[in-house]
Legacy VTK file of the C-alpha trace (Angstrom):
# vtk DataFile Version 3.0
C-alpha trace
ASCII
DATASET POLYDATA
POINTS 59 float
144.222 109.616 197.906
141.674 107.228 199.369
141.866 103.618 198.324
138.346 103.698 196.890
139.166 106.721 194.724
142.429 105.129 193.622
140.645 101.926 192.588
138.020 103.848 190.631
140.706 105.890 188.847
142.812 102.836 188.041
139.707 101.036 186.842
138.893 103.846 184.408
142.507 103.861 183.207
142.406 100.121 182.500
139.045 100.444 180.756
140.487 103.110 178.473
143.710 101.185 177.882
141.706 98.041 177.114
139.520 99.912 174.643
142.588 101.215 172.832
144.109 97.722 172.684
140.847 96.260 171.449
140.545 98.882 168.708
144.186 98.391 167.688
143.553 94.654 167.479
140.531 95.228 165.260
142.441 97.579 162.970
145.442 95.264 162.628
143.324 92.093 162.639
145.365 90.849 165.607
142.957 88.573 167.479
145.271 88.219 170.486
145.531 91.965 170.992
141.797 92.324 170.580
141.076 89.681 173.230
143.715 91.142 175.539
142.018 94.517 175.240
138.608 93.070 176.066
140.004 91.308 179.123
141.758 94.452 180.358
138.635 96.534 179.787
136.498 94.117 181.816
139.121 93.981 184.581
139.005 97.772 184.702
135.241 97.689 185.100
135.595 95.246 187.993
138.227 97.417 189.665
135.995 100.482 189.265
133.101 98.631 190.901
135.413 97.589 193.722
136.177 101.268 194.307
132.462 102.059 194.434
131.878 99.287 196.989
134.792 100.494 199.119
133.403 104.023 199.049
129.949 102.782 200.066
131.517 100.895 202.975
133.365 104.005 204.087
136.775 103.284 202.617
LINES 1 60
59 0 1 2 3 4 5 6 7 8 9 10 11 12 13 14 15 16 17 18 19 20 21 22 23 24 25 26 27 28 29 30 31 32 33 34 35 36 37 38 39 40 41 42 43 44 45 46 47 48 49 50 51 52 53 54 55 56 57 58
């Protein structure tokens, strides 16, 4: 698998995982879990964008 495709896939995975954590934090009123989920979701978005840039550059 190309590195760009791998980064996009991992980014989507982390976005999904972050969303689940964030929702779990909201349901349990666990602020730490909620923040952790937001951070992971944003990191996933960044990783997905990195994959798009790599693909555009031919990677």
